Structures are given as structure tokens and as C-alpha cells.
N, C-alpha and C positions, 0 to 999 in steps of 0.2 A: 696282296694288297698292302702288306706291311711296308713295302718300299715307298709307298706314297706318303706315309706319315712323316718321313724324313724330309719330304719336299714341301711340307705345309699344305698338303692337299688333304682335305677332310673326306674320309670314306663315308659316304651317305648310305643309309638304308632307306628303303621306300617309305617306311613309317615316319622317317625324319621330315618328310615333306608335307605331312598332314598336321594341322593344328591339333593340340592335345584333346580338346573337347570333341572334335570330330573323330579323332582316332578311337577314342573310347566308344563312341556311338557305333561306328563301323565295326569295331571288334565285337561288340555285343551281338550283332546280327550275322557276323561272318564266321562264328565258331561252328565247328562241325562236331560238337560233342553230344548232339542229340542222339537218343538211343533208337529211334524208329523213324520210318518214313513219315508217319503221321506227325511226329514231333517236328520234323524238318518242314513239313507243309505248313504247320501252324506258325512256325518261326518265319517262314516266307510271307505268310499272310500278314502277320504283325508288322513285318518290315515294310510291306507294300502300303500300309495305311499310316505309318509313323512319319509325320511331316518332317521331323528333325532328321530322320534317317534319309528320307528322299532328298532333302536339301544337302545333306553331307555327300550324297552320291553325285550331286551336280556342282559341288563346291569349287570355286576358284580361289578360295582363301589359301594363302601361302604362309610359310614360316619365314619371316623376313630376315632372320639371322644368316640365312644362306645367300642372300642377295650380294652379288659381286665377289663371292668367295670361290677359290679353286677347290673343286670337288671331284670325286670319282663316284660313279654309281654303275651298278651292273643291271642289265635288262635286255630286252628284245627290241629289234628294229621293226617298225611298221613303215614301209616306204610310202612316201607321198609323191616324190618326183624323181625322175632319172634324167641323165643327160643322153646325148646321142650315142654314147658308148654303152648304154644301159647300166651305168654306174649310178648308185643311189646318191642324190645330192641333197634332198630334203627328206626328213623322216621324223617319226616320233620314237621316243624311247619309252617302253612300257614295262611294268613289273613282271608280266607273265606272257607266255606265248599265246598269240591270238587275241590279245586284249581288246583291240579295236575292231576285230571282226565279230566278236560276240556282242550281243546286245544285252544289257547296256555296257558301254565301255567303262573303264575305271573313271573315277572323278577326275576333272581337269587337273587337280593338284596331285594326281598320280600319273600324269602324262607329261613328258618333257619334249619340247620341239627342238630339233637340232638340224644343222645343215653343214655340209662339207663341200666347199667350193668345187674341188676337182672330182668329187664323187668317190664312193667306195664300192668295191665289189666284195660282197661278204660270203658268197657261196651259198650255203644252206641258211635260209631265213629263219629256221626254227632253232638256231643256236644262239645262246646269250653272249653278250659282249660287255666289257667294262669300258665306260666312256669317261675320259678325263677332260676337264675344261672349266670354264667360269660359268657359274649358274646365275641367272637373273630372274626376277619375278616379272613376267611379261605374258600377257594373254596372247595366244596364237590360235586362230580359229580356222578350221579346214572342214570340208564336208565329212571327212572321216571321223574327226574328233576335235576337241578343244583342249589346249594345254594351258596351264597356269605358270609354267616355267619354260625358260629357254636356256639351252646350254651351248656355249661357244666352244666347240669340240677342238681339242688339240691332239688327242690320241684315242685310238680304239684298239682294244686287245680282246682276244677270245676269252671268255669266262667259262670256267668249269664248275658247275653247281647250279643251284636253284637261287636266282637272284631275289625272288619275292620273299621277304621276311615277315610280311604282314598277313597275307591271306593263307589259308590252309587249302592245298590243292589235293 
């Protein structure tokens, strides 16, 4: 990723896409430092009745400093549409594998919509990739999920590692 810095492409982390107040609230409930199953259950119950947390899990609030900027971000592809050659043309980029399959999906400000006109053949869908392009704040709604960001992709490379820097898996 170091090579992107010389091109004025900002290397984003997933937490960079969440407004600070929401980031702290989400972090509070997503820590896995509880010592017992009972503690984890109580934490889940508290989260399920905390209106601020519920709103943060549905948030379309964005961080506007990234609008129109060249960025790179690593994540997983969730296909939305393919062409006649079965190449993926429309997809979501998400921070962790299976993000839009599990319920609930990540907040919309943790989902990026992207499209590649000619389509891409990625092989194994459970592999992460690094996406480079121009990011914009734009709501995109699909039956699978809603995203608060759109990425105009110019390149895609295989990523080796865990792209999600925010949640503990």
C-alpha cells in the first residue's frame, strides 16, 4: 500500500468512513473483551435497547472529507449483478467476508457500492481485494443492502491480510 501514497491516493481504513461519535458508540458494543458468555449476552441485550447504537447500525452519515478524493480501501466483494459472461459488474465492497449475508449487515457507512463496466472475474469470493478509485458520498439502495458511499473503481488487486480494522473477529 505504500506505493499509493506517492500517487496522492489516500489509504483508507474502514473506521475512517464512520463519523467519530458513531465510531465510539459502535466500538463500545463491539469489543470482545468480556470474560464470560453471560457478560456477552448482557452486552448484546444492552446494545439491542440502546437507541443511539441502533441508529448507528443503520447510519448513512458519512465523513465528507473523503468526497471526491482518490482512495484505496481493502475489503470483500458482495456481487449484485453479473454480465452474460458471469463477470461481476455491480458489487458492494464490505469490511469482512459475508457481511451482507449475515443479519444485520454493516451500517450503510461501512458499505461501498462499486461497478466495473466490463466486469471482473475474481475467482474465490472469500478473498479480499484492494480497490483504488474516487470515493463519493452517495446513497445506493439494493435489496441486499444500502451503501452510503460509491467508489469509481480504477484498479483492483488481491489483498493479503484482514481488511477490517474496526471490528474484532
